[in-house]
C-alpha distance (Angstrom), angle and dihedral (degrees) to the residues before:
residue distance angle dihedral
X1 . . .
X2 3.78 . .
X3 3.77 130.3 .
X4 3.79 91.5 -85.5
X5 3.80 110.8 29.3
X6 3.82 119.0 -165.2
X7 3.79 114.1 -155.2
X8 3.80 122.4 -177.5
X9 3.79 133.2 -162.0
X10 3.79 126.8 -154.7
X11 3.84 113.6 -87.8
X12 3.79 119.3 -104.4
X13 3.79 137.6 138.3
X14 3.80 120.8 -1.8
X15 3.78 124.2 -107.7
X16 3.77 130.7 -116.8
X17 3.78 127.5 -159.9
X18 3.79 133.6 -150.1
X19 3.80 87.9 -136.6
X20 3.79 139.2 -5.5
X21 3.77 109.0 -56.4
X22 3.79 101.8 -169.2
X23 3.78 121.7 123.2
X24 3.77 134.2 42.2
X25 3.77 130.2 -56.7
X26 3.80 134.4 -179.5
X27 3.82 100.8 -117.3
X28 3.79 131.7 22.2
X29 3.80 111.0 -159.2
X30 3.80 108.4 -157.2
X31 3.80 108.0 -159.8
X32 3.81 126.4 33.9
X33 3.79 103.8 -149.2
X34 3.79 123.0 114.2
X35 3.81 95.5 -62.2
X36 3.80 95.8 42.5
X37 3.80 94.8 45.5
X38 3.80 92.1 46.6
X39 3.79 92.2 49.5
X40 3.81 92.8 47.5
X41 3.79 90.8 50.2
X42 3.80 94.6 47.1
X43 3.79 94.6 46.8
X44 3.81 93.6 45.9
X45 3.80 89.8 52.3
X46 3.79 87.1 55.7
X47 3.79 88.8 56.9
X48 3.80 96.9 -102.0
X49 3.80 120.2 146.1
X50 3.80 103.8 -120.6
X51 3.80 134.8 -177.9
X52 3.81 115.4 -163.2
X53 3.81 115.6 -159.6
X54 3.82 117.8 -157.2
X55 3.79 125.4 -178.5
X56 3.82 92.9 -143.7
X57 3.78 134.7 33.9
X58 3.81 88.3 -133.7
X59 3.77 120.5 26.8
X60 3.83 109.4 -107.1
X61 3.81 121.0 -122.7
X62 3.79 108.5 -74.9
X63 3.80 130.0 172.8
X64 3.78 106.3 -134.7
X65 3.82 142.7 97.5
X66 3.81 95.5 18.8
X67 3.81 94.8 152.5
X68 3.80 122.3 51.1
X69 3.79 135.8 178.9
X70 3.78 131.5 -132.2
X71 3.84 92.5 -110.8
X72 3.81 88.6 61.0
X73 3.79 90.3 50.7
X74 3.80 89.7 51.0
X75 3.79 89.4 54.3
X76 3.81 87.4 54.7
X77 3.80 88.5 50.6
X78 3.79 88.2 61.8
X79 3.80 88.8 55.4
X80 3.79 96.2 45.9
X81 3.82 96.7 -107.2
X82 3.80 103.7 92.8
X83 3.79 95.7 100.1
X84 3.81 92.4 49.7
X85 3.81 90.9 47.3
X86 3.79 93.3 51.9
X87 3.80 92.4 47.0
X88 3.82 90.9 54.3
X89 3.82 94.2 49.7
X90 3.80 138.0 63.2
X91 3.80 113.1 -114.7
X92 3.80 121.1 -146.8
X93 3.79 131.1 174.8
X94 3.76 116.3 -139.7
X95 3.79 143.2 25.3
X96 3.79 126.9 -145.8
X97 3.80 113.3 -149.5
X98 3.81 118.9 -154.5
X99 3.81 117.8 -162.7
X100 3.81 133.7 160.6
X101 3.79 93.3 -0.3
X102 3.80 95.4 -50.4
X103 3.76 141.8 90.9
X104 3.80 92.0 -109.6
X105 3.81 100.2 -179.8
X106 3.79 141.8 7.8
X107 3.78 112.4 -161.4
X108 3.79 126.8 -174.4
X109 3.79 97.8 -148.9
X110 3.79 119.3 135.7
X111 3.79 118.7 -113.5
X112 3.80 135.6 165.6
X113 3.80 136.3 -132.1
X114 3.78 118.1 -153.1
X115 3.77 148.6 161.7
X116 3.80 104.9 -113.7
X117 3.80 96.2 -142.8
X118 3.80 93.3 49.9
X119 3.80 90.2 46.5
X120 3.81 92.6 53.5
X121 3.82 91.3 47.4
X122 3.81 90.1 51.4
X123 3.80 92.0 50.6
X124 3.80 91.4 50.3
X125 3.80 91.2 49.4
X126 3.81 89.3 54.8
X127 3.81 95.6 52.2
X128 3.80 116.5 124.6
X129 3.82 111.6 -94.1
X130 3.79 90.2 -116.2
X131 3.82 91.0 68.2
X132 3.79 108.6 97.2
X133 3.82 107.3 -142.0
X134 3.79 115.0 -157.0
X135 3.81 119.9 -172.7
X136 3.77 115.4 -156.0
X137 3.78 147.8 77.5
X138 3.77 127.6 -77.1
X139 3.80 120.2 -112.7
X140 3.80 101.5 -179.6
X141 3.78 140.4 -3.3
X142 3.79 126.2 -151.9
X143 3.80 116.6 -166.0
X144 3.78 131.1 -175.9
X145 3.80 144.6 141.2
X146 3.82 94.1 -82.7
X147 3.82 112.9 22.9
X148 3.80 135.6 23.8
X149 3.80 121.8 -158.7
X150 3.79 128.4 -166.9
X151 3.81 116.1 -167.8
X152 3.78 117.3 -159.2
X153 3.77 125.6 -146.7
X154 3.80 92.6 -110.1
X155 3.81 90.5 59.4
X156 3.80 99.9 -98.5
X157 3.80 115.9 140.1
X158 3.81 122.5 -154.1
X159 3.80 122.0 -167.9
X160 3.79 129.6 -169.8
X161 3.77 142.3 155.8
X162 3.81 92.4 -115.2
X163 3.80 136.1 28.2
X164 3.82 119.0 -155.7
X165 3.81 114.3 -162.4
X166 3.81 110.6 -149.6
X167 3.80 100.0 154.5
X168 3.80 95.7 136.3
X169 3.78 115.9 -152.3
X170 3.81 93.7 -10.6
X171 3.79 114.8 123.7
X172 3.80 103.6 -163.7
X173 3.80 102.9 76.8
X174 3.79 92.7 37.2
X175 3.79 90.9 53.0
X176 3.79 93.6 45.9
X177 3.79 91.2 51.9
X178 3.79 88.4 55.8
X179 3.78 96.0 -114.7
X180 3.78 114.2 158.5
X181 3.80 115.9 -137.4
X182 3.80 113.8 -142.5
X183 3.79 113.9 -158.8
X184 3.80 112.3 -137.3
X185 3.81 97.9 174.3
X186 3.82 116.3 -1.8
X187 3.82 116.7 -154.2
X188 3.79 87.3 8.1
X189 3.81 97.0 160.2
X190 3.78 139.2 1.3
X191 3.80 116.2 -142.3
X192 3.81 124.2 -160.9
X193 3.79 124.3 -167.1
X194 3.79 126.2 -166.9
X195 3.80 143.8 144.6
X196 3.82 125.5 -116.4
X197 3.79 127.4 -131.8
X198 3.79 92.4 -127.3
X199 3.80 119.5 75.1
X200 3.84 124.2 -127.9
X201 3.81 94.4 -100.9
X202 3.82 89.9 62.6
X203 3.82 92.4 64.5
X204 3.83 124.7 74.7
X205 3.81 94.4 -136.3
X206 3.82 132.0 68.8
X207 3.81 88.1 -136.6
X208 3.79 135.9 -17.3
X209 3.80 138.3 -143.0
X210 3.82 110.4 -165.4
X211 3.80 113.1 -174.7
X212 3.79 126.4 -154.5
X213 3.79 111.7 -68.8
X214 3.80 97.5 -139.3
X215 3.76 141.1 11.1
X216 3.77 111.3 -93.0
X217 3.81 96.8 35.7
X218 3.84 87.5 100.8
X219 3.81 90.6 -137.1
X220 3.77 123.1 140.3
X221 3.79 96.6 -177.4
X222 3.78 148.5 -57.2
X223 3.78 116.6 -127.9
X224 3.81 125.6 -164.5
X225 3.80 120.3 -164.8
X226 3.81 139.5 152.3
X227 3.79 124.5 -95.3
X228 3.77 107.4 -179.8
X229 3.79 107.8 -47.5
X230 3.82 94.3 -25.3
X231 3.79 131.6 86.7
X232 3.77 109.1 -125.4
X233 3.81 125.0 -159.0
X234 3.79 130.3 -157.0
X235 3.81 117.1 -172.3
X236 3.81 121.4 -168.8
X237 3.79 120.6 -163.7
X238 3.78 134.3 168.0
X239 3.77 98.1 -122.2
X240 3.80 138.5 112.3
X241 3.81 122.8 -116.3
X242 3.81 92.1 -115.6
X243 3.81 95.2 60.9
X244 3.80 119.0 111.7
X245 3.81 90.3 -126.5
X246 3.80 90.4 61.3
X247 3.79 92.1 51.9
X248 3.81 89.9 48.6
X249 3.78 90.7 51.3
X250 3.79 92.0 49.0
X251 3.82 92.7 50.9
X252 3.83 99.5 35.5
X253 3.81 108.3 19.6
X254 3.81 96.9 161.9
X255 3.80 96.3 52.4
X256 3.80 92.6 41.4
X257 3.80 93.2 49.0
X258 3.81 91.6 47.4
X259 3.80 91.2 52.5
X260 3.79 90.9 46.3
X261 3.82 96.4 48.1
X262 3.82 109.3 19.9
X263 3.80 93.2 163.9
X264 3.79 93.0 58.5
X265 3.81 95.2 75.5
X266 3.80 91.4 36.0
X267 3.81 87.3 60.1
X268 3.82 104.1 36.5
X269 3.79 107.0 16.8
X270 3.77 127.6 -118.1
X271 3.80 116.6 4.7
X272 3.79 106.6 -173.2
X273 3.79 129.8 170.2
X274 3.80 116.8 -121.9
X275 3.80 114.3 -160.8
X276 3.79 132.4 -16.3
X277 3.78 127.3 -12.6
X278 3.81 113.9 -132.0
X279 3.80 116.5 -153.3
X280 3.80 127.8 -163.0
X281 3.78 126.2 -178.1
X282 3.80 113.9 -145.6
X283 3.80 123.9 -148.3
X284 3.78 121.5 -169.5
X285 3.80 109.8 -136.8
X286 3.79 143.2 146.5
X287 3.78 130.7 -157.3
X288 3.77 125.3 -112.2
X289 3.82 133.1 -163.7
X290 3.79 87.7 37.2
X291 3.80 100.8 132.9
X292 3.80 96.8 99.3
X293 3.77 139.1 141.5
X294 3.77 117.3 -84.7
X295 3.81 106.5 7.8
X296 3.79 145.3 60.9
X297 3.80 129.0 -158.0
X298 3.82 121.9 -136.4
X299 3.80 140.7 -178.5
X300 3.80 121.0 -1.9
X301 3.79 89.9 -13.0
X302 3.82 85.6 69.3
X303 3.82 101.9 36.1
X304 3.79 138.6 -17.2
X305 3.78 133.2 -138.9
X306 3.79 131.3 -165.2
X307 3.83 112.8 -87.8
X308 3.80 92.6 -138.3
X309 3.81 88.1 73.6
X310 3.80 94.8 55.6
X311 3.81 90.5 -134.3
X312 3.81 101.9 113.8
X313 3.81 100.8 84.8
X314 3.79 91.6 37.9
X315 3.81 90.6 51.8
X316 3.81 92.3 49.1
X317 3.81 93.5 47.3
X318 3.81 90.3 46.9
X319 3.81 87.5 57.2
X320 3.80 89.9 51.4
X321 3.79 93.7 45.3
X322 3.81 93.9 51.1
X323 3.79 91.4 44.7
X324 3.80 97.0 51.2
X325 3.80 98.0 34.6
X326 3.78 102.6 41.2
X327 3.81 117.6 8.2
X328 3.78 109.7 34.6
X329 3.84 96.2 52.6
X330 3.82 89.0 54.1
X331 3.77 93.7 45.7
X332 3.78 92.2 53.9
X333 3.80 91.7 53.3
X334 3.81 90.1 75.5
X335 3.78 135.9 37.8
X336 3.77 122.4 -94.2
X337 3.78 137.2 30.8
X338 3.77 100.8 -129.8
X339 3.78 123.9 166.2
X340 3.81 93.3 -106.9
X341 3.80 91.6 56.3
X342 3.81 94.5 46.0
X343 3.81 92.0 47.5
X344 3.81 88.1 78.6
X345 3.81 88.7 75.8
X346 3.81 93.7 57.1
X347 3.82 89.9 44.7
X348 3.81 92.9 51.1
X349 3.83 106.0 129.5
X350 3.82 93.2 -144.0
X351 3.81 91.9 51.5
X352 3.79 92.7 44.5
X353 3.80 92.7 49.5
X354 3.80 91.4 49.3
X355 3.80 92.5 48.2
X356 3.81 92.5 48.2
X357 3.78 92.7 47.4
X358 3.81 93.0 49.3
X359 3.80 91.6 50.1
X360 3.79 94.2 44.9
X361 3.79 95.7 51.8
X362 3.82 90.0 44.5
X363 3.79 92.1 55.1
X364 3.81 94.6 40.8
X365 3.80 93.3 49.4
X366 3.79 90.1 57.9
X367 3.79 95.8 41.6
X368 3.79 94.9 54.3
X369 3.81 88.9 55.5
X370 3.80 101.6 43.4
X371 3.82 112.1 15.9
X372 3.81 117.8 101.1
X373 3.82 100.7 -167.8
X374 3.82 119.2 121.1
X375 3.80 91.0 -107.4
X376 3.79 93.6 59.1
X377 3.80 94.3 39.3
X378 3.81 87.9 57.3
X379 3.80 92.1 47.0
X380 3.81 90.9 51.7
X381 3.79 91.7 48.9
X382 3.79 91.6 49.1
X383 3.80 92.7 48.6
X384 3.80 93.6 48.8
X385 3.80 92.8 46.1
X386 3.80 91.6 50.9
X387 3.80 93.4 51.0
X388 3.80 92.8 46.5
X389 3.82 91.2 49.6
X390 3.80 92.1 49.3
X391 3.77 90.4 47.2
X392 3.79 91.0 57.7
X393 3.80 96.2 48.0
X394 3.84 106.5 105.4
X395 3.81 91.8 -158.5
X396 3.79 92.4 62.1
X397 3.78 105.0 89.4
X398 3.81 93.3 -168.8
X399 3.79 94.2 62.3
X400 3.77 99.8 66.6
X401 3.76 116.6 139.0
X402 3.79 114.7 -103.3
């Protein structure tokens, strides 16, 4: 691309803004999900002039990131949004882990259940007043070594020194910017989300992780946790949406779940689905050809991880933390936002280590459940032996029989 690239999207609905958006700012944050909102908050608290562009005034319903850990909340604390995040979620203390037919561990760590859309809306509402929130869709993007311009479909034009792309799983902006998506593991996981008829107080545990009961069932785990006064369930399986099993589960979730995990109801009583089942197929990918003038790509817009590992939000917030704490202050000390300068973000050793770790555990988690090579058969045997040995140790207070 040339020194000033002009990229245009197809026309659609007009945009609306919470306030006048004319003039120049320092950073345009494109995408107002968890990563974009956190970055806008952190940069504004550093005194940066930030415009945050969201496609919708309120985040639409979206099945993702329904269970969060305290370390992720602490990362939000560093960006000024921890209090808002906690207020929008349901805290619970403790997770029971079921493996190989046993309650293998009972931890007391704090975690949170949430509705992703409500969480994002709460984070936006807690943004510093200096963040200029613009609601609308992008019509065209101009990028270059000095100035970046985003034109909205209602005619507004926003200009900044730097553009940060935090559009999550969305394809449109990434495609328009000419970023190539490299598939690492297509159809890696299938996630299912649903609510149970029984409320949290009717279960003996604060939350539960129930792993697959046998090799070959293609189950990673089922987790049950509270969101408000409901018990929410997330099921992760290694299947593709076109499989007959997936259609059976969609049409008859109770019978399919009972056949998949017969010991679940034997242990805890009736586990019945209340309402629709939402399915989401997860691809593992990363972008290529991203070292360009004028913009950087963060979070899921840059690379995805499998949600069963719990690394996605942490990875995205690590991107934001490194950007606002280390790279952006240095970039703004000198003129220009050329590709060579911005490449320091992608070469950041902390970011690279986090990205590699998230990908490795995503791939390994699937392999240990589905691969049949000698290497993975030995790993499964070692894992099962270790859990069974720990279970039988009388001195281990976490391994008591349920």
